[in-house]
C-alpha positions in Angstrom: 3.8 -23.8 0.7 1.7 -20.7 0.6 -2.0 -20.7 1.3 -2.9 -19.8 -2.3 -0.8 -22.6 -3.8 -2.7 -23.8 -6.9 -4.5 -20.6 -7.7 -3.6 -19.1 -11.0 -3.6 -15.3 -11.6 -3.6 -13.6 -15.0 -2.2 -10.1 -14.4 -3.0 -7.6 -17.1 -2.2 -4.6 -14.8 0.6 -2.3 -14.7 2.1 0.5 -12.7 1.1 0.1 -8.9 -2.4 -0.7 -7.7 -2.8 -3.9 -9.8 0.8 -5.1 -9.6 0.7 -4.6 -5.7 -2.3 -6.7 -5.5 -0.8 -9.5 -7.6 2.5 -9.3 -5.9 0.6 -10.0 -2.7 -1.2 -13.0 -4.2 2.2 -14.3 -5.4 3.6 -13.9 -1.9 0.7 -16.1 -0.7 1.5 -18.8 -3.2 -0.4 -18.1 -6.3 1.1 -18.5 -9.8 1.0 -15.1 -11.4 1.3 -14.5 -15.1 2.4 -11.0 -15.7 1.5 -9.9 -19.3 3.8 -7.3 -20.6 4.0 -5.4 -23.9 7.0 -6.8 -26.0 10.1 -4.6 -25.8 8.4 -2.1 -23.6 7.0 -3.9 -20.5 5.4 -2.4 -17.5 5.6 1.4 -17.5 7.4 1.3 -14.1 10.4 -0.6 -15.7 11.4 3.0 -17.0 10.6 5.0 -13.9 14.1 5.6 -12.6 16.6 6.5 -11.5 17.5 4.6 -9.3 18.0 1.5 -11.2 19.4 -1.8 -9.8 23.2 -2.1 -10.2 25.0 -5.0 -11.7 28.2 -6.5 -10.2 30.3 -3.7 -11.8 28.1 -1.0 -10.3 26.5 -0.1 -13.7 22.8 0.4 -14.1 20.7 -2.6 -15.2 17.3 -2.2 -17.0 15.4 -2.8 -13.7 14.1 0.3 -11.9 13.6 0.3 -8.2 9.9 1.2 -8.7 9.3 -1.8 -10.8 11.3 -4.0 -8.3 8.9 -2.9 -5.5 5.8 -4.4 -6.8 6.5 -7.5 -9.1 8.4 -10.3 -7.3 7.3 -13.9 -7.5 5.7 -13.4 -10.9 6.2 -14.9 -14.4 6.7 -12.2 -17.1 5.1 -13.2 -20.4 5.5 -10.8 -23.3 2.4 -10.7 -25.4 1.0 -8.1 -27.9 -2.7 -8.1 -27.0 -3.4 -5.9 -30.0 -2.9 -8.8 -32.3 -5.2 -11.7 -33.0 -2.5 -14.2 -31.9 -1.9 -12.2 -28.7 -5.6 -12.2 -27.9 -5.8 -16.0 -28.5 -2.9 -16.5 -26.0 -4.7 -14.3 -23.3 -7.9 -16.3 -23.9 -6.0 -19.5 -23.4 -4.4 -18.3 -20.2 -7.7 -16.9 -19.0 -9.4 -20.2 -19.5 -6.8 -21.8 -17.1 -6.8 -18.9 -14.6 -8.8 -18.5 -11.4 -8.4 -14.7 -11.3 -7.8 -11.9 -13.8 -6.6 -8.4 -12.7 -6.6 -5.6 -15.1 -6.4 -1.8 -15.1 -7.2 -0.7 -18.5 -9.4 2.4 -19.0 -13.1 1.9 -19.2 -13.9 -0.6 -22.0 -10.3 -0.8 -22.9 -10.2 -4.6 -23.3 -13.6 -5.0 -24.8 -12.3 -4.2 -28.4 -10.0 -7.2 -28.0 -12.6 -9.6 -26.7 -10.8 -9.7 -23.3 -13.6 -8.1 -21.3 -15.4 -9.8 -18.5 -18.5 -10.7 -20.7 -16.5 -12.4 -23.3 -14.2 -14.3 -21.0 -16.7 -15.3 -18.5 -18.9 -16.8 -21.2 -16.3 -19.5 -21.8 -15.0 -19.6 -18.1 -17.9 -18.8 -15.7 -15.8 -19.4 -12.7 -13.4 -16.6 -13.5 -13.0 -13.9 -11.0 -12.3 -10.8 -12.9 -11.0 -7.7 -11.0 -11.0 -4.4 -12.9 -9.1 -1.3 -11.2 -9.8 2.1 -12.7 -9.6 5.7 -11.5 -13.3 6.3 -11.1 -15.1 3.0 -11.6 -17.3 1.5 -14.3 -20.2 3.9 -13.7 -20.8 7.5 -13.0 -20.1 10.7 -15.0 -16.3 10.4 -14.7 -16.0 6.6 -15.4 -14.2 7.3 -18.6 -11.5 9.5 -17.2 -8.0 8.4 -16.3 -7.1 8.4 -12.7 -3.7 8.7 -11.0 -2.7 8.5 -7.4 -1.9 12.1 -6.7 -5.0 13.5 -8.2 -7.1 11.1 -6.3 -5.4 12.0 -3.1 -6.5 15.5 -3.8 -10.0 14.9 -5.1 -10.7 12.2 -2.4 -9.9 14.6 0.5 -6.6 13.2 1.6 -4.6 16.3 0.8 -7.1 18.4 2.6 -6.0 16.7 5.9 -2.3 16.1 5.2 0.3 18.8 6.0 0.7 21.7 8.3 -2.1 24.1 9.1 -2.5 26.9 6.7 -1.6 29.6 9.3 1.8 27.9 10.0 5.1 28.1 8.1 5.0 25.4 5.3 1.3 25.1 5.6 -0.9 24.0 2.7 -1.9 20.8 1.0 0.5 17.9 0.8 0.4 14.5 -0.8 1.5 11.4 1.2 5.1 10.4 0.4 4.1 7.1 -1.2 1.2 6.3 -3.5 -1.1 5.4 -0.8 -4.3 5.4 -2.9 -2.8 2.8 -5.3 -1.5 0.8 -2.5 -4.8 0.8 -0.6 -6.6 -0.1 -3.8 -4.3 -3.0 -4.3 -5.0 -4.2 -0.7 -8.8 -3.9 -1.2 -8.3 -5.8 -4.5 -6.7 -8.8 -2.6 -9.4 -8.9 0.0 -12.1 -8.7 -2.6 -10.4 -11.4 -4.7 -10.1 -13.7 -1.6 -13.8 -13.1 -0.8 -14.7 -14.0 -4.3 -12.6 -17.1 -4.3 -14.5 -18.2 -1.0 -17.8 -17.5 -2.7 -16.8 -19.6 -5.7 -15.6 -22.5 -3.4 -19.2 -22.6 -2.2 -21.2 -21.8 -5.3 -19.0 -22.6 -8.3 -19.6 -19.1 -9.5 -17.0 -16.6 -10.6 -17.8 -12.8 -10.6 -16.8 -9.3 -11.6 -15.1 -6.9 -9.1 -15.4 -3.2 -10.1 -12.7 -1.3 -8.0 -12.0 2.4 -8.2 -9.1 4.6 -6.8 -11.6 7.4 -5.9 -13.9 5.0 -4.1 -11.0 3.5 -2.2 -9.7 7.0 -1.0 -13.2 7.9 0.2 -13.6 4.7 2.0 -10.3 4.9 3.9 -10.9 8.5 5.1 -12.0 6.3 8.1 -12.4 8.4 11.2 -11.8 11.7 9.5 -14.7 10.9 6.9 -16.9 10.0 9.9 -15.9 13.1 11.8 -17.3 15.1 9.1 -20.5 13.0 8.6 -21.2 13.1 12.4 -20.4 16.8 13.0 -21.0 18.5 9.7 -17.7 20.2 10.0 -14.9 19.3 7.4 -11.7 18.4 9.3 -8.6 20.4 8.1 -4.8 20.0 8.2 -3.1 19.5 11.6 0.3 18.5 10.9 1.3 15.5 13.0 -1.6 16.2 15.6 -4.5 13.8 15.7 -8.1 15.3 15.4 -9.6 13.1 18.3 -6.7 12.4 20.6 -4.5 14.6 22.6 -1.5 14.6 23.1 -0.8 12.6 19.9 1.8 14.4 17.7 5.4 15.2 17.3 7.2 16.9 20.2 10.3 18.8 19.9 13.3 17.5 22.0 16.8 18.9 22.6 18.2 17.2 19.6 15.2 16.6 17.3 11.7 15.3 17.6 9.7 12.5 19.3 6.4 11.1 18.0 4.2 10.9 21.1 1.1 8.7 20.8 -0.9 8.9 24.1 -4.0 6.9 23.6 -5.8 7.0 27.0 -6.0 8.8 30.3 -3.6 6.3 32.0 -1.0 6.8 29.6 -1.3 10.6 29.9 -0.9 10.4 33.6 2.2 8.2 33.2 3.5 10.8 30.6 3.0 13.6 33.0 4.8 11.7 35.7 7.8 11.1 33.4 7.8 14.9 32.5 7.9 15.7 36.3 4.5 17.4 36.1 2.1 14.8 37.5 -0.4 17.5 38.6 -1.2 18.2 34.9 -3.1 14.9 34.8 -5.3 16.1 37.7 -6.0 19.5 36.0 -9.7 19.6 35.1 -8.8 20.9 31.6 -6.5 17.9 30.9 -7.9 15.0 33.1 -9.7 13.3 30.3 -9.1 13.0 26.6 -12.4 14.9 25.8 -11.1 17.9 27.9 -7.6 17.6 26.4 -9.0 17.8 22.9 -11.1 20.8 23.9 -8.1 22.5 25.6 -5.3 21.3 23.2 -4.2 25.0 22.6 -3.3 25.3 26.3 -1.8 21.8 26.8 0.4 21.4 23.8 2.7 24.4 24.4 3.2 23.3 28.0 4.3 19.9 26.9 6.5 21.2 24.2 8.5 23.3 26.7 9.0 20.2 28.9 10.1 18.0 26.0 12.8 20.4 24.9 14.7 19.6 28.1 15.9 16.1 27.1 17.1 14.3 23.9 14.9 12.1 21.9 16.8 9.0 23.2 16.5 10.0 26.8 12.8 10.5 26.5 12.3 7.3 24.6 14.0 5.4 27.5 11.8 7.1 30.2 8.5 6.8 28.3 9.1 3.2 27.3 9.7 2.3 31.0 6.2 3.6 31.8 4.6 2.1 28.6 3.8 5.4 27.1 3.9 5.0 23.4 6.4 7.0 21.5 9.0 6.7 18.9 11.7 8.4 16.8 10.9 10.0 13.5 13.2 7.9 11.4 14.5 8.5 8.0 14.2 5.5 5.5 17.8 4.6 6.0 17.2 4.5 9.7 14.1 2.3 9.3 16.1 -0.4 7.7 18.6 -0.3 10.6 16.0 -0.4 13.3 16.6 -3.3 15.5 12.9 -4.3 15.5 12.6 -4.1 11.7 15.8 -6.3 11.5 14.5 -8.8 14.0 11.2 -9.1 12.1 13.1 -9.9 8.8 11.5 -7.0 6.9 14.5 -6.7 4.5 15.6 -9.7 2.5 17.5 -10.4 -0.7 16.6 -12.6 -3.7 18.8 -14.0 -6.4 18.8 -11.9 -9.6 20.1 -12.7 -13.1 21.6 -9.3 -13.7 22.8 -8.1 -10.3 23.4 -11.4 -8.3 21.1 -10.2 -5.6 18.1 -7.7 -5.5 17.0 -6.3 -2.2 13.3 -6.6 -1.3 10.9 -5.4 1.4 9.4 -8.4 2.9 5.6 -9.3 3.2 4.6 -8.3 6.8 2.2 -11.3 7.1 3.4 -14.1 9.4 1.4 -17.2 8.9 1.8 -20.0 11.4 1.1 -22.9 9.0 1.5 -21.6 5.5 4.5 -19.2 5.6 5.0 -16.7 2.9 7.7 -17.9 0.4 9.4 -15.9 -2.3 9.7 -18.0 -5.4 11.7 -15.5 -7.4 12.8 -11.9 -7.9 10.8 -9.5 -10.1 11.2 -11.1 -13.5 13.2 -9.6 -16.5 10.8 -8.5 -19.3 9.6 -11.6 -21.1 11.7 -14.0 -19.0 9.0 -16.6 -18.9 7.4 -16.3 -22.2 8.7 -19.4 -23.7 8.1 -21.6 -20.7 4.5 -20.5 -20.3 3.7 -20.8 -23.9 5.2 -24.3 -24.0 3.1 -25.2 -21.0 0.0 -24.0 -22.7 0.7 -26.2 -25.7 1.2 -29.2 -23.4 -2.1 -28.6 -21.6 
């Protein structure tokens, strides 16, 4: 039984940030009503290929993108542009603890489904709005998408190889990290608001923006600028504050080296057969290594090229020096540690028999994550949910 069993979530969101948040809430035991447009559904249902295959190997209607963010929910097909559809949403909202939506600024007000309208009837409702730029400010009315926010929010300025190297220039991260992080912030905000309601009986409104999220999780890079006044740039796999902390070329590929302190650096030098490097005044401390990285890194690269990635991993692991292979996605799902942690699972699916899923990484000791169902077919639960409303 999940820790959020008994909590009801009305999900009016689509694409990724909102659905990612509500999938996590479903994983934790909440009942999630996913409201979708009849015959069309969530935009991501059509974002393929790839699509899930049926038993004969033919494409189904379910895209991999949609399947990544919607398990455990109940799909209810409702046209919120009609009076009858709006009445259904109000009924569900009156029975919900949480509502999540990602319409444009004011998009739900014309339907009477905004926070002011719904909270007047249900003051305990926690209403989370996710937009590109928030509810205030000069750009509040603009649409926001992950890639443009990665760019505007500074992430692309620190992602990719240096401009003076081959392949240099801005790069976006390979998954929609702004959407995903916004979903994560939404979950933590919703849980905080639920805790506040438990103590006060009061619901509240949560205003969450993709751009705000991206600025917030610049983390040490943002603080590097605020403290120094110097904007950080792209450094490839290298770390701005720790050296050596980057990919190293080996005889047969690359190894990600993550030396986090002076002890680990000394152990790394010992493995490399160059223990004296750790006693060199230029490299003895991390502060000095950062200052002299241009002298140190070429030395290390020449040493790492002498053995294979596997050989270096075995030697460095024995000395507890953090390192790892740069796996492709197929290699990730074959990694013995990933397998041991149960990070891949399969759920029953009406069209394909089984659908693969990436597991929730949280391991509760008393209220384990459960998976009540695969991502639902469009409108699969409409009749059941509407019947339940009539019986309430």
